[in-house]
C-alpha positions in Angstrom: 139.5 89.3 115.6 135.7 89.3 114.7 134.0 92.3 113.0 132.5 93.6 116.2 135.9 93.6 118.0 137.6 95.3 115.0 134.9 98.0 115.1 135.8 98.7 118.7 139.5 99.4 118.0 140.3 103.2 117.8 142.5 104.4 115.0 145.0 106.9 116.5 147.2 109.2 114.4 150.6 110.3 115.7 153.6 112.1 114.1 156.7 110.1 113.4 157.8 106.5 112.8 157.1 103.5 115.0 159.0 103.9 118.2 158.4 107.7 118.5 157.6 109.2 121.8 154.2 110.2 120.5 153.5 106.5 119.9 154.3 105.7 123.5 152.2 108.6 124.7 149.2 107.4 122.6 149.6 103.9 124.2 149.9 105.2 127.7 147.0 107.6 127.2 144.5 105.5 125.2 145.5 102.0 126.0 147.0 99.1 124.1 143.7 98.4 122.2 144.3 101.0 119.5 145.4 100.9 115.9 148.4 103.3 115.6 148.6 105.3 112.4 152.1 106.9 111.8 152.0 110.3 110.0 154.9 112.2 108.5 153.9 115.6 109.9 151.7 117.3 112.5 149.6 118.7 109.7 148.8 115.2 108.5 147.8 114.1 112.1 145.3 117.0 112.3 144.0 116.3 108.8 143.5 112.6 109.4 141.4 113.2 112.5 139.4 116.1 111.0 138.6 113.9 107.9 137.4 111.0 110.1 140.2 108.7 109.0 141.2 108.4 112.6 139.2 108.8 115.8 142.0 110.5 117.7 145.3 112.1 117.2 148.0 112.4 119.8 150.5 115.3 119.5 153.1 117.0 121.8 152.4 120.6 122.7 155.3 121.5 125.0 158.5 120.2 126.7 159.6 121.2 130.1 163.1 122.0 128.8 162.7 123.1 125.2 159.3 124.9 125.4 156.3 124.8 123.2 155.8 123.3 119.7 154.5 126.3 117.9 153.3 124.4 114.8 150.9 122.4 117.0 149.4 125.6 118.4 149.0 127.1 115.0 147.2 123.9 113.8 144.8 124.0 116.7 143.4 127.2 115.3 143.3 126.0 111.7 141.3 122.8 112.4 137.9 122.1 113.9 139.0 119.7 116.6 138.8 119.4 120.3 141.3 118.5 123.0 139.9 115.6 125.0 142.9 114.5 127.1 146.4 115.3 128.1 149.4 113.3 129.3 152.8 114.1 130.7 155.5 111.7 129.4 158.9 111.4 131.0 161.4 111.7 128.2 164.8 109.9 128.5 167.0 110.1 125.4 169.4 107.4 124.2 172.2 107.6 121.7 171.5 104.7 119.3 173.7 103.1 116.6 174.3 99.8 114.9 175.4 96.9 117.1 179.2 96.8 117.3 179.6 100.5 116.6 181.5 102.5 119.3 181.2 106.2 120.2 184.6 106.7 118.6 183.2 105.6 115.2 180.4 108.2 115.2 180.7 111.2 112.9 177.1 112.4 112.7 174.2 112.4 115.2 170.6 112.8 113.9 167.4 113.7 115.7 164.4 116.0 115.9 165.3 119.6 116.8 163.3 119.4 120.0 165.2 116.4 121.1 168.5 118.1 120.2 167.5 121.1 122.2 166.9 118.9 125.2 170.4 117.5 125.0 172.4 120.6 124.3 175.0 120.1 127.0 175.6 116.4 126.1 175.8 117.4 122.4 178.2 120.2 123.1 180.6 117.7 124.7 180.2 115.3 121.8 180.7 118.1 119.3 184.2 118.7 120.7 185.1 115.4 119.2 184.2 116.6 115.7 180.8 115.0 115.6 178.2 116.8 113.3 174.8 117.4 114.8 172.0 117.1 112.1 168.3 118.0 112.6 165.9 115.5 111.2 162.1 115.1 111.0 161.7 112.9 114.1 163.5 110.8 116.7 162.4 107.3 115.8 162.6 108.1 112.1 166.3 108.9 112.6 166.9 105.5 114.0 165.0 103.9 111.2 167.0 105.8 108.6 170.3 104.8 110.1 169.2 101.2 110.1 167.9 101.2 106.5 171.0 103.1 105.2 173.4 100.9 107.0 175.2 103.9 108.5 177.9 102.7 110.8 179.4 106.1 111.4 176.2 107.7 112.5 173.9 107.6 115.6 170.4 108.9 116.5 168.9 110.3 119.6 165.6 108.6 120.4 163.9 106.6 123.1 164.8 103.0 124.2 161.6 101.7 122.4 163.0 102.9 119.0 166.2 100.9 119.6 164.2 97.8 120.4 161.9 98.1 117.4 164.7 98.6 114.9 167.2 96.2 116.5 169.9 98.8 117.1 172.2 99.2 120.1 172.2 101.9 122.8 175.6 103.7 123.2 174.6 106.0 125.9 171.5 106.6 128.1 170.0 109.7 129.7 171.4 112.3 127.3 168.9 114.9 128.3 170.3 117.9 130.2 167.9 117.6 133.1 166.3 114.5 134.7 163.0 116.4 135.0 162.4 116.2 131.3 158.8 115.9 130.4 156.7 116.4 127.3 153.0 117.2 127.5 150.9 115.5 124.9 147.2 116.1 124.0 144.6 113.9 122.4 142.5 115.4 119.7 139.0 114.4 118.6 136.2 115.7 116.4 133.8 115.6 119.4 134.3 117.4 122.7 134.1 115.7 126.1 132.7 116.7 129.5 135.2 115.7 132.1 134.5 114.8 135.7 136.9 115.4 138.5 139.9 117.7 138.1 139.8 119.4 134.7 141.6 121.7 132.5 140.4 123.9 129.6 142.3 125.3 126.7 141.4 128.3 124.5 142.7 131.0 122.3 141.7 134.7 122.0 142.8 137.9 120.3 141.9 141.5 120.6 142.6 145.1 119.4 146.2 146.0 120.2 145.7 148.7 122.8 147.1 149.5 126.3 145.9 147.2 129.0 144.2 144.7 126.7 145.9 141.6 128.1 145.5 142.7 131.7 141.7 143.2 131.2 141.3 139.9 129.4 143.1 138.0 132.1 141.1 139.7 134.8 138.1 137.7 133.6 139.8 134.7 135.2 141.5 136.4 138.1 138.2 137.9 139.4 136.8 134.4 139.6 139.9 132.8 141.2 140.5 130.6 138.1 144.1 129.4 138.0 145.9 129.9 134.7 148.5 127.2 134.1 149.8 128.5 130.8 149.7 131.5 128.5 151.4 131.6 125.1 151.4 134.2 122.3 151.6 133.5 118.6 151.5 135.8 115.6 148.1 136.3 114.1 148.3 135.1 110.5 147.8 137.8 107.9 148.0 140.7 110.4 151.6 141.7 111.1 152.4 142.5 114.8 149.1 141.3 116.1 149.0 138.2 118.3 146.8 135.3 119.4 147.0 134.3 123.0 146.7 130.7 124.0 145.5 130.0 127.6 145.1 126.9 129.7 143.2 127.1 133.0 142.1 124.8 135.7 138.4 124.1 135.5 135.7 122.9 133.0 133.2 124.6 130.8 130.6 122.6 132.8 131.3 125.0 135.7 129.3 128.2 135.9 132.3 130.3 137.0 134.3 129.2 133.9 131.4 129.9 131.5 131.0 133.3 133.0 134.7 134.0 132.6 134.5 133.1 128.9 131.5 135.3 128.4 133.4 138.2 130.2 136.4 137.5 128.0 134.3 137.7 124.8 133.2 141.3 125.8 136.8 142.4 125.5 138.3 140.2 122.8 137.7 140.2 119.1 137.5 136.5 119.0 137.5 133.6 121.5 137.9 129.9 120.5 137.6 127.2 123.2 139.5 124.0 122.3 137.8 121.9 125.0 137.7 120.9 128.6 139.4 117.6 129.5 140.7 115.6 132.5 143.7 117.2 134.0 146.9 115.1 133.9 148.9 114.6 137.1 151.7 117.1 137.5 155.0 116.0 135.8 156.9 115.9 139.1 154.2 113.6 140.6 154.3 111.3 137.6 158.0 110.8 138.1 157.8 109.7 141.7 
């Protein structure tokens, strides 16, 4: 690769080891022509992008079965970054172990807590056989650890890609409790984008805790027929029993009605932070068809 070609390659940070679902989401969202940078934690992903070590970061924000990843929401407020894209990835979990190992040999199963939460029913069945369920830092990292430690009485829950990368075998497929199991990923950047076509905007706001506050704040969107697709509350750091509300809505800050809604919201809230407008991903159930 010549110097000009190398300069065109985007460095993209993701949490986990090679073979993680975040790695797959980054490839699907940003294309194969990227340099993937594995990070141990979500904090490291945000820090790498904010420091300019990577052009983008790709992180999960919510799962259709297990709910939101609260740490990611907290980090959005702590870092000066923008959401520039989103992607819905179909998640299908596999039980992965060394070649030649059978299910009867397994005494422990490792994976990320979110993956374990998505497979509760399957794990409950396996638990009756005396198998211990162990939470780990990530899915693909669990596969890598089992490989490196030579554990022939353990298995990991991860994607098929992880089994291929680390040369292990798949004991069972489709461990997730529901077939409609999707994780929504977002791409982060230091620069905002102005999307065309169907768009979504994400923001956070807080206000004085008083009767009717949330109703009045949300009316800024309802009065303009703006569709809210998500609302999430998180504790406000340093202020016990006060909360920050995270909101996603359909529309872009390039639209006057959306800008007016934000200005209206600012009249009622103590602070408002817009994380960016970005192209709207296709609905998960459409992606799966």
